[in-house]
N, CA, C and O atoms as a GROMACS GRO file, in nm:
protein
  520
    1UNK      N    1  13.871  10.373   4.919
    1UNK     CA    2  13.943  10.257   4.865
    1UNK      C    3  13.891  10.128   4.925
    1UNK      O    4  13.825  10.125   5.029
    2UNK      N    5  13.925  10.022   4.856
    2UNK     CA    6  13.870   9.894   4.895
    2UNK      C    7  13.998   9.786   4.887
    2UNK      O    8  14.112   9.812   4.851
    3UNK      N    9  13.945   9.656   4.932
    3UNK     CA   10  14.024   9.545   4.902
    3UNK      C   11  13.927   9.436   4.842
    3UNK      O   12  13.826   9.394   4.899
    4UNK      N   13  13.977   9.396   4.713
    4UNK     CA   14  13.897   9.300   4.636
    4UNK      C   15  13.959   9.168   4.649
    4UNK      O   16  14.079   9.145   4.632
    5UNK      N   17  13.865   9.077   4.682
    5UNK     CA   18  13.903   8.940   4.693
    5UNK      C   19  13.842   8.851   4.574
    5UNK      O   20  13.723   8.857   4.542
    6UNK      N   21  13.932   8.771   4.514
    6UNK     CA   22  13.866   8.683   4.417
    6UNK      C   23  13.832   8.565   4.499
    6UNK      O   24  13.920   8.506   4.562
    7UNK      N   25  13.708   8.527   4.500
    7UNK     CA   26  13.661   8.424   4.592
    7UNK      C   27  13.603   8.300   4.514
    7UNK      O   28  13.532   8.307   4.414
    8UNK      N   29  13.647   8.178   4.580
    8UNK     CA   30  13.578   8.060   4.528
    8UNK      C   31  13.545   7.985   4.662
    8UNK      O   32  13.621   7.997   4.759
    9UNK      N   33  13.425   7.902   4.668
    9UNK     CA   34  13.425   7.849   4.790
    9UNK      C   35  13.500   7.699   4.808
    9UNK      O   36  13.436   7.594   4.811
   10UNK      N   37  13.614   7.704   4.816
   10UNK     CA   38  13.719   7.610   4.853
   10UNK      C   39  13.824   7.664   4.942
   10UNK      O   40  13.817   7.779   4.987
   11UNK      N   41  13.917   7.586   4.967
   11UNK     CA   42  14.027   7.625   5.070
   11UNK      C   43  14.090   7.746   5.011
   11UNK      O   44  14.109   7.845   5.082
   12UNK      N   45  14.123   7.745   4.884
   12UNK     CA   46  14.199   7.856   4.817
   12UNK      C   47  14.129   7.994   4.843
   12UNK      O   48  14.192   8.087   4.893
   13UNK      N   49  13.989   8.004   4.805
   13UNK     CA   50  13.922   8.100   4.824
   13UNK      C   51  13.889   8.144   4.952
   13UNK      O   52  13.861   8.262   4.974
   14UNK      N   53  13.889   8.050   5.046
   14UNK     CA   54  13.871   8.086   5.194
   14UNK      C   55  13.983   8.155   5.240
   14UNK      O   56  13.968   8.253   5.312
   15UNK      N   57  14.113   8.110   5.202
   15UNK     CA   58  14.228   8.148   5.245
   15UNK      C   59  14.237   8.312   5.201
   15UNK      O   60  14.268   8.403   5.278
   16UNK      N   61  14.204   8.326   5.066
   16UNK     CA   62  14.205   8.474   5.028
   16UNK      C   63  14.110   8.549   5.092
   16UNK      O   64  14.139   8.666   5.117
   17UNK      N   65  13.992   8.503   5.126
   17UNK     CA   66  13.891   8.581   5.192
   17UNK      C   67  13.925   8.610   5.341
   17UNK      O   68  13.896   8.720   5.390
   18UNK      N   69  13.986   8.513   5.412
   18UNK     CA   70  14.030   8.536   5.540
   18UNK      C   71  14.134   8.659   5.545
   18UNK      O   72  14.123   8.750   5.627
   19UNK      N   73  14.236   8.652   5.450
   19UNK     CA   74  14.337   8.758   5.457
   19UNK      C   75  14.274   8.880   5.414
   19UNK      O   76  14.298   8.982   5.479
   20UNK      N   77  14.197   8.887   5.312
   20UNK     CA   78  14.131   9.010   5.278
   20UNK      C   79  14.047   9.069   5.376
   20UNK      O   80  14.062   9.187   5.408
   21UNK      N   81  13.956   8.993   5.427
   21UNK     CA   82  13.865   9.057   5.535
   21UNK      C   83  13.943   9.096   5.648
   21UNK      O   84  13.915   9.202   5.704
   22UNK      N   85  14.038   9.025   5.689
   22UNK     CA   86  14.126   9.088   5.812
   22UNK      C   87  14.201   9.215   5.781
   22UNK      O   88  14.218   9.299   5.869
   23UNK      N   89  14.249   9.234   5.649
   23UNK     CA   90  14.309   9.349   5.627
   23UNK      C   91  14.202   9.464   5.621
   23UNK      O   92  14.217   9.574   5.674
   24UNK      N   93  14.102   9.427   5.556
   24UNK     CA   94  13.982   9.536   5.539
   24UNK      C   95  13.937   9.576   5.697
   24UNK      O   96  13.917   9.693   5.727
   25UNK      N   97  13.926   9.490   5.772
   25UNK     CA   98  13.881   9.509   5.900
   25UNK      C   99  13.993   9.595   5.978
   25UNK      O  100  13.961   9.685   6.056
   26UNK      N  101  14.112   9.564   5.956
   26UNK     CA  102  14.225   9.644   6.036
   26UNK      C  103  14.227   9.790   5.972
   26UNK      O  104  14.247   9.888   6.044
   27UNK      N  105  14.208   9.799   5.855
   27UNK     CA  106  14.239   9.940   5.773
   27UNK      C  107  14.082  10.006   5.765
   27UNK      O  108  14.078  10.119   5.716
   28UNK      N  109  13.968   9.954   5.804
   28UNK     CA  110  13.851  10.007   5.772
   28UNK      C  111  13.818  10.039   5.651
   28UNK      O  112  13.763  10.146   5.623
   29UNK      N  113  13.852   9.943   5.561
   29UNK     CA  114  13.815   9.957   5.415
   29UNK      C  115  13.693   9.871   5.375
   29UNK      O  116  13.653   9.785   5.453
   30UNK      N  117  13.644   9.888   5.277
   30UNK     CA  118  13.534   9.808   5.208
   30UNK      C  119  13.609   9.669   5.164
   30UNK      O  120  13.721   9.668   5.113
   31UNK      N  121  13.537   9.563   5.188
   31UNK     CA  122  13.573   9.426   5.120
   31UNK      C  123  13.496   9.412   4.999
   31UNK      O  124  13.373   9.418   5.012
   32UNK      N  125  13.546   9.394   4.880
   32UNK     CA  126  13.472   9.357   4.760
   32UNK      C  127  13.488   9.202   4.725
   32UNK      O  128  13.595   9.164   4.677
   33UNK      N  129  13.400   9.126   4.745
   33UNK     CA  130  13.421   8.981   4.729
   33UNK      C  131  13.352   8.952   4.586
   33UNK      O  132  13.232   8.961   4.561
   34UNK      N  133  13.458   8.914   4.496
   34UNK     CA  134  13.400   8.876   4.358
   34UNK      C  135  13.398   8.725   4.335
   34UNK      O  136  13.503   8.662   4.332
   35UNK      N  137  13.292   8.673   4.320
   35UNK     CA  138  13.259   8.533   4.280
   35UNK      C  139  13.204   8.523   4.152
   35UNK      O  140  13.083   8.540   4.147
   36UNK      N  141  13.268   8.497   4.036
   36UNK     CA  142  13.207   8.488   3.902
   36UNK      C  143  13.237   8.349   3.852
   36UNK      O  144  13.322   8.272   3.896
   37UNK      N  145  13.151   8.329   3.750
   37UNK     CA  146  13.174   8.209   3.684
   37UNK      C  147  13.144   8.230   3.534
   37UNK      O  148  13.079   8.329   3.500
   38UNK      N  149  13.185   8.145   3.448
   38UNK     CA  150  13.165   8.140   3.300
   38UNK      C  151  13.042   8.081   3.272
   38UNK      O  152  12.990   8.107   3.164
   39UNK      N  153  12.985   8.003   3.353
   39UNK     CA  154  12.856   7.928   3.321
   39UNK      C  155  12.885   7.831   3.222
   39UNK      O  156  12.792   7.805   3.147
   40UNK      N  157  12.998   7.767   3.203
   40UNK     CA  158  13.021   7.663   3.101
   40UNK      C  159  12.969   7.534   3.137
   40UNK      O  160  12.968   7.442   3.055
   41UNK      N  161  12.923   7.522   3.264
   41UNK     CA  162  12.863   7.374   3.295
   41UNK      C  163  12.744   7.396   3.400
   41UNK      O  164  12.749   7.497   3.470
   42UNK      N  165  12.652   7.320   3.412
   42UNK     CA  166  12.534   7.337   3.516
   42UNK      C  167  12.595   7.354   3.657
   42UNK      O  168  12.533   7.426   3.735
   43UNK      N  169  12.702   7.300   3.697
   43UNK     CA  170  12.747   7.316   3.827
   43UNK      C  171  12.903   7.359   3.819
   43UNK      O  172  12.991   7.291   3.766
   44UNK      N  173  12.919   7.463   3.871
   44UNK     CA  174  13.058   7.527   3.887
   44UNK      C  175  13.100   7.522   4.019
   44UNK      O  176  13.042   7.595   4.099
   45UNK      N  177  13.190   7.450   4.059
   45UNK     CA  178  13.240   7.433   4.195
   45UNK      C  179  13.303   7.545   4.250
   45UNK      O  180  13.324   7.549   4.372
   46UNK      N  181  13.342   7.651   4.164
   46UNK     CA  182  13.405   7.755   4.215
   46UNK      C  183  13.307   7.876   4.221
   46UNK      O  184  13.347   7.988   4.251
   47UNK      N  185  13.163   7.846   4.189
   47UNK     CA  186  13.069   7.950   4.210
   47UNK      C  187  13.008   7.927   4.342
   47UNK      O  188  12.971   7.813   4.368
   48UNK      N  189  12.995   8.012   4.420
   48UNK     CA  190  12.946   8.005   4.570
   48UNK      C  191  12.764   7.990   4.552
   48UNK      O  192  12.699   8.026   4.454
   49UNK      N  193  12.721   7.938   4.658
   49UNK     CA  194  12.568   7.939   4.663
   49UNK      C  195  12.527   8.069   4.725
   49UNK      O  196  12.606   8.140   4.787
   50UNK      N  197  12.401   8.099   4.707
   50UNK     CA  198  12.361   8.230   4.770
   50UNK      C  199  12.365   8.212   4.922
   50UNK      O  200  12.386   8.307   4.997
   51UNK      N  201  12.343   8.087   4.966
   51UNK     CA  202  12.341   8.075   5.135
   51UNK      C  203  12.491   8.082   5.165
   51UNK      O  204  12.524   8.159   5.256
   52UNK      N  205  12.590   8.012   5.099
   52UNK     CA  206  12.725   8.038   5.131
   52UNK      C  207  12.771   8.200   5.140
   52UNK      O  208  12.844   8.243   5.230
   53UNK      N  209  12.725   8.266   5.054
   53UNK     CA  210  12.760   8.416   5.043
   53UNK      C  211  12.701   8.476   5.157
   53UNK      O  212  12.769   8.541   5.236
   54UNK      N  213  12.567   8.457   5.172
   54UNK     CA  214  12.488   8.515   5.286
   54UNK      C  215  12.564   8.483   5.420
   54UNK      O  216  12.580   8.573   5.502
   55UNK      N  217  12.608   8.367   5.440
   55UNK     CA  218  12.690   8.337   5.560
   55UNK      C  219  12.800   8.409   5.576
   55UNK      O  220  12.823   8.459   5.687
   56UNK      N  221  12.886   8.428   5.472
   56UNK     CA  222  13.009   8.501   5.465
   56UNK      C  223  12.993   8.632   5.501
   56UNK      O  224  13.068   8.686   5.581
   57UNK      N  225  12.881   8.702   5.437
   57UNK     CA  226  12.853   8.838   5.454
   57UNK      C  227  12.804   8.872   5.586
   57UNK      O  228  12.834   8.980   5.636
   58UNK      N  229  12.724   8.782   5.650
   58UNK     CA  230  12.686   8.808   5.789
   58UNK      C  231  12.798   8.780   5.886
   58UNK      O  232  12.800   8.839   5.994
   59UNK      N  233  12.875   8.710   5.858
   59UNK     CA  234  13.000   8.681   5.946
   59UNK      C  235  13.085   8.812   5.974
   59UNK      O  236  13.113   8.862   6.083
   60UNK      N  237  13.122   8.858   5.834
   60UNK     CA  238  13.215   8.955   5.834
   60UNK      C  239  13.145   9.094   5.863
   60UNK      O  240  13.214   9.183   5.914
   61UNK      N  241  13.019   9.117   5.835
   61UNK     CA  242  12.954   9.231   5.863
   61UNK      C  243  12.926   9.236   6.008
   61UNK      O  244  12.910   9.348   6.057
   62UNK      N  245  12.917   9.124   6.088
   62UNK     CA  246  12.908   9.125   6.237
   62UNK      C  247  13.039   9.154   6.287
   62UNK      O  248  13.043   9.197   6.402
   63UNK      N  249  13.153   9.140   6.221
   63UNK     CA  250  13.293   9.176   6.268
   63UNK      C  251  13.324   9.318   6.224
   63UNK      O  252  13.437   9.363   6.238
   64UNK      N  253  13.235   9.384   6.175
   64UNK     CA  254  13.250   9.527   6.143
   64UNK      C  255  13.320   9.566   6.002
   64UNK      O  256  13.378   9.672   5.979
   65UNK      N  257  13.302   9.459   5.915
   65UNK     CA  258  13.356   9.480   5.771
   65UNK      C  259  13.248   9.519   5.678
   65UNK      O  260  13.146   9.451   5.667
   66UNK      N  261  13.267   9.620   5.613
   66UNK     CA  262  13.167   9.660   5.494
   66UNK      C  263  13.195   9.568   5.381
   66UNK      O  264  13.304   9.568   5.323
   67UNK      N  265  13.092   9.485   5.347
   67UNK     CA  266  13.116   9.394   5.228
   67UNK      C  267  13.035   9.422   5.115
   67UNK      O  268  12.917   9.453   5.133
   68UNK      N  269  13.081   9.417   5.002
   68UNK     CA  270  13.012   9.432   4.879
   68UNK      C  271  13.043   9.314   4.797
   68UNK      O  272  13.161   9.290   4.769
   69UNK      N  273  12.930   9.226   4.748
   69UNK     CA  274  12.939   9.111   4.692
   69UNK      C  275  12.911   9.128   4.541
   69UNK      O  276  12.813   9.192   4.503
   70UNK      N  277  12.998   9.072   4.454
   70UNK     CA  278  12.969   9.068   4.315
   70UNK      C  279  12.974   8.920   4.260
   70UNK      O  280  13.078   8.855   4.250
   71UNK      N  281  12.841   8.872   4.224
   71UNK     CA  282  12.837   8.737   4.181
   71UNK      C  283  12.777   8.738   4.046
   71UNK      O  284  12.657   8.761   4.032
   72UNK      N  285  12.869   8.709   3.930
   72UNK     CA  286  12.824   8.736   3.806
   72UNK      C  287  12.835   8.618   3.716
   72UNK      O  288  12.913   8.529   3.749
   73UNK      N  289  12.766   8.607   3.608
   73UNK     CA  290  12.797   8.519   3.489
   73UNK      C  291  12.889   8.598   3.397
   73UNK      O  292  12.851   8.708   3.358
   74UNK      N  293  12.987   8.557   3.366
   74UNK     CA  294  13.086   8.650   3.295
   74UNK      C  295  13.160   8.567   3.177
   74UNK      O  296  13.159   8.444   3.180
   75UNK      N  297  13.217   8.631   3.084
   75UNK     CA  298  13.306   8.554   2.978
   75UNK      C  299  13.433   8.527   3.034
   75UNK      O  300  13.493   8.426   2.999
   76UNK      N  301  13.488   8.615   3.131
   76UNK     CA  302  13.628   8.615   3.182
   76UNK      C  303  13.626   8.639   3.314
   76UNK      O  304  13.586   8.748   3.354
   77UNK      N  305  13.673   8.532   3.409
   77UNK     CA  306  13.654   8.564   3.547
   77UNK      C  307  13.768   8.678   3.587
   77UNK      O  308  13.738   8.781   3.649
   78UNK      N  309  13.879   8.652   3.550
   78UNK     CA  310  13.991   8.755   3.584
   78UNK      C  311  13.931   8.890   3.527
   78UNK      O  312  13.935   8.985   3.606
   79UNK      N  313  13.888   8.910   3.426
   79UNK     CA  314  13.838   9.034   3.394
   79UNK      C  315  13.713   9.100   3.478
   79UNK      O  316  13.694   9.221   3.483
   80UNK      N  317  13.634   9.008   3.541
   80UNK     CA  318  13.534   9.054   3.628
   80UNK      C  319  13.609   9.104   3.761
   80UNK      O  320  13.566   9.198   3.828
   81UNK      N  321  13.715   9.039   3.791
   81UNK     CA  322  13.781   9.087   3.929
   81UNK      C  323  13.857   9.203   3.893
   81UNK      O  324  13.873   9.283   3.985
   82UNK      N  325  13.917   9.236   3.766
   82UNK     CA  326  13.998   9.363   3.744
   82UNK      C  327  13.888   9.473   3.705
   82UNK      O  328  13.925   9.590   3.706
   83UNK      N  329  13.770   9.446   3.674
   83UNK     CA  330  13.666   9.545   3.673
   83UNK      C  331  13.621   9.588   3.797
   83UNK      O  332  13.594   9.708   3.806
   84UNK      N  333  13.605   9.510   3.906
   84UNK     CA  334  13.577   9.536   4.040
   84UNK      C  335  13.687   9.624   4.088
   84UNK      O  336  13.664   9.732   4.142
   85UNK      N  337  13.821   9.571   4.064
   85UNK     CA  338  13.947   9.671   4.110
   85UNK      C  339  13.938   9.809   4.061
   85UNK      O  340  13.956   9.901   4.140
   86UNK      N  341  13.908   9.835   3.920
   86UNK     CA  342  13.888   9.942   3.868
   86UNK      C  343  13.770  10.025   3.932
   86UNK      O  344  13.793  10.136   3.980
   87UNK      N  345  13.641   9.970   3.933
   87UNK     CA  346  13.533  10.043   3.970
   87UNK      C  347  13.553  10.094   4.112
   87UNK      O  348  13.509  10.205   4.140
   88UNK      N  349  13.614  10.025   4.201
   88UNK     CA  350  13.627  10.051   4.338
   88UNK      C  351  13.750  10.114   4.377
   88UNK      O  352  13.770  10.130   4.497
   89UNK      N  353  13.834  10.152   4.293
   89UNK     CA  354  13.978  10.206   4.317
   89UNK      C  355  14.042  10.121   4.439
   89UNK      O  356  14.076  10.166   4.548
   90UNK      N  357  14.049  10.003   4.400
   90UNK     CA  358  14.093   9.903   4.502
   90UNK      C  359  14.246   9.940   4.529
   90UNK      O  360  14.316   9.988   4.440
   91UNK      N  361  14.293   9.912   4.665
   91UNK     CA  362  14.435   9.928   4.677
   91UNK      C  363  14.505   9.804   4.686
   91UNK      O  364  14.628   9.800   4.695
   92UNK      N  365  14.429   9.698   4.682
   92UNK     CA  366  14.482   9.558   4.677
   92UNK      C  367  14.398   9.456   4.638
   92UNK      O  368  14.279   9.468   4.665
   93UNK      N  369  14.439   9.348   4.574
   93UNK     CA  370  14.365   9.226   4.528
   93UNK      C  371  14.427   9.125   4.606
   93UNK      O  372  14.549   9.121   4.624
   94UNK      N  373  14.328   9.026   4.662
   94UNK     CA  374  14.386   8.908   4.729
   94UNK      C  375  14.326   8.791   4.654
   94UNK      O  376  14.206   8.785   4.628
   95UNK      N  377  14.416   8.695   4.619
   95UNK     CA  378  14.373   8.582   4.541
   95UNK      C  379  14.441   8.455   4.600
   95UNK      O  380  14.558   8.457   4.636
   96UNK      N  381  14.364   8.347   4.608
   96UNK     CA  382  14.420   8.211   4.663
   96UNK      C  383  14.493   8.152   4.542
   96UNK      O  384  14.456   8.173   4.426
   97UNK      N  385  14.602   8.074   4.578
   97UNK     CA  386  14.682   8.014   4.459
   97UNK      C  387  14.693   7.864   4.507
   97UNK      O  388  14.694   7.824   4.623
   98UNK      N  389  14.700   7.797   4.400
   98UNK     CA  390  14.709   7.652   4.405
   98UNK      C  391  14.819   7.608   4.306
   98UNK      O  392  14.841   7.673   4.204
   99UNK      N  393  14.894   7.484   4.340
   99UNK     CA  394  14.984   7.438   4.250
   99UNK      C  395  14.919   7.380   4.120
   99UNK      O  396  14.809   7.325   4.122
  100UNK      N  397  14.987   7.394   4.019
  100UNK     CA  398  14.944   7.333   3.882
  100UNK      C  399  15.060   7.269   3.813
  100UNK      O  400  15.174   7.318   3.817
  101UNK      N  401  15.031   7.166   3.754
  101UNK     CA  402  15.126   7.100   3.684
  101UNK      C  403  15.182   7.182   3.558
  101UNK      O  404  15.110   7.274   3.519
  102UNK      N  405  15.301   7.160   3.491
  102UNK     CA  406  15.327   7.236   3.382
  102UNK      C  407  15.224   7.219   3.255
  102UNK      O  408  15.208   7.306   3.169
  103UNK      N  409  15.162   7.102   3.259
  103UNK     CA  410  15.059   7.088   3.141
  103UNK      C  411  14.952   7.169   3.169
  103UNK      O  412  14.901   7.237   3.079
  104UNK      N  413  14.901   7.171   3.307
  104UNK     CA  414  14.797   7.257   3.337
  104UNK      C  415  14.822   7.397   3.327
  104UNK      O  416  14.726   7.471   3.303
  105UNK      N  417  14.933   7.444   3.340
  105UNK     CA  418  14.966   7.584   3.322
  105UNK      C  419  14.950   7.618   3.169
  105UNK      O  420  14.892   7.720   3.131
  106UNK      N  421  15.001   7.534   3.092
  106UNK     CA  422  14.997   7.553   2.942
  106UNK      C  423  14.860   7.549   2.882
  106UNK      O  424  14.828   7.619   2.786
  107UNK      N  425  14.779   7.462   2.945
  107UNK     CA  426  14.648   7.433   2.867
  107UNK      C  427  14.524   7.533   2.948
  107UNK      O  428  14.426   7.577   2.888
  108UNK      N  429  14.543   7.550   3.056
  108UNK     CA  430  14.441   7.624   3.132
  108UNK      C  431  14.493   7.767   3.177
  108UNK      O  432  14.605   7.789   3.222
  109UNK      N  433  14.397   7.857   3.157
  109UNK     CA  434  14.445   8.001   3.203
  109UNK      C  435  14.431   7.996   3.352
  109UNK      O  436  14.357   7.915   3.408
  110UNK      N  437  14.505   8.084   3.415
  110UNK     CA  438  14.510   8.114   3.546
  110UNK      C  439  14.451   8.248   3.600
  110UNK      O  440  14.504   8.355   3.570
  111UNK      N  441  14.356   8.241   3.669
  111UNK     CA  442  14.291   8.374   3.708
  111UNK      C  443  14.405   8.437   3.791
  111UNK      O  444  14.435   8.552   3.756
  112UNK      N  445  14.469   8.387   3.888
  112UNK     CA  446  14.574   8.422   3.972
  112UNK      C  447  14.675   8.496   3.884
  112UNK      O  448  14.701   8.615   3.904
  113UNK      N  449  14.730   8.426   3.788
  113UNK     CA  450  14.835   8.491   3.716
  113UNK      C  451  14.793   8.618   3.631
  113UNK      O  452  14.865   8.719   3.626
  114UNK      N  453  14.676   8.607   3.567
  114UNK     CA  454  14.631   8.724   3.511
  114UNK      C  455  14.618   8.842   3.603
  114UNK      O  456  14.644   8.956   3.567
  115UNK      N  457  14.572   8.806   3.740
  115UNK     CA  458  14.551   8.910   3.817
  115UNK      C  459  14.686   8.987   3.870
  115UNK      O  460  14.695   9.107   3.897
  116UNK      N  461  14.777   8.900   3.878
  116UNK     CA  462  14.922   8.933   3.922
  116UNK      C  463  14.977   9.021   3.813
  116UNK      O  464  15.043   9.119   3.845
  117UNK      N  465  14.956   8.994   3.694
  117UNK     CA  466  15.027   9.061   3.579
  117UNK      C  467  14.937   9.183   3.543
  117UNK      O  468  14.999   9.283   3.510
  118UNK      N  469  14.805   9.190   3.544
  118UNK     CA  470  14.745   9.291   3.485
  118UNK      C  471  14.669   9.379   3.586
  118UNK      O  472  14.612   9.479   3.542
  119UNK      N  473  14.663   9.353   3.713
  119UNK     CA  474  14.599   9.456   3.806
  119UNK      C  475  14.683   9.585   3.827
  119UNK      O  476  14.805   9.582   3.842
  120UNK      N  477  14.620   9.685   3.827
  120UNK     CA  478  14.700   9.809   3.846
  120UNK      C  479  14.733   9.843   3.997
  120UNK      O  480  14.790   9.948   4.029
  121UNK      N  481  14.699   9.757   4.079
  121UNK     CA  482  14.726   9.771   4.226
  121UNK      C  483  14.808   9.652   4.260
  121UNK      O  484  14.821   9.561   4.179
  122UNK      N  485  14.873   9.650   4.397
  122UNK     CA  486  14.938   9.510   4.433
  122UNK      C  487  14.845   9.395   4.455
  122UNK      O  488  14.730   9.411   4.496
  123UNK      N  489  14.895   9.282   4.428
  123UNK     CA  490  14.822   9.165   4.432
  123UNK      C  491  14.896   9.080   4.530
  123UNK      O  492  15.015   9.054   4.517
  124UNK      N  493  14.809   9.033   4.643
  124UNK     CA  494  14.850   8.950   4.745
  124UNK      C  495  14.809   8.794   4.709
  124UNK      O  496  14.688   8.771   4.700
  125UNK      N  497  14.889   8.702   4.692
  125UNK     CA  498  14.861   8.560   4.648
  125UNK      C  499  14.893   8.490   4.778
  125UNK      O  500  15.004   8.489   4.831
  126UNK      N  501  14.789   8.436   4.822
  126UNK     CA  502  14.779   8.346   4.953
  126UNK      C  503  14.765   8.208   4.934
  126UNK      O  504  14.704   8.167   4.836
  127UNK      N  505  14.820   8.122   5.023
  127UNK     CA  506  14.790   7.972   5.024
  127UNK      C  507  14.718   7.941   5.135
  127UNK      O  508  14.729   8.013   5.235
  128UNK      N  509  14.636   7.834   5.135
  128UNK     CA  510  14.569   7.804   5.252
  128UNK      C  511  14.668   7.740   5.358
  128UNK      O  512  14.773   7.691   5.317
  129UNK      N  513  14.639   7.738   5.485
  129UNK     CA  514  14.738   7.688   5.594
  129UNK      C  515  14.733   7.534   5.565
  129UNK      O  516  14.632   7.479   5.519
  130UNK      N  517  14.842   7.472   5.593
  130UNK     CA  518  14.877   7.331   5.568
  130UNK      C  519  14.780   7.260   5.671
  130UNK      O  520  14.779   7.138   5.681
   0.00000   0.00000   0.00000
């Protein structure tokens, strides 16, 4: 079994990663880090650099966590996370959540919302520390 983390290189993604990695460490489970982009712009702030990912993998591997990284160009980020959940028989998905305005909720899709509604396993939604 595994724990899948929907990761982005911001405070929300780091909160999700911290929670997911600690749980994987405590339960001796594989951590699956999913960082995907639609590639709709030249620079996607939610797509981690290779150096960022290498540093994270090194940090958690040194802490005894088995880490599998999935960095892909996809048509649907939530689907990429859900595919990782299915492929690894994940017992949990961890995702960082942010506040959005009512207009933002109506106009923009929410990866967190899709994961909460569509994942076959429990989803842990975490907020960064204040």
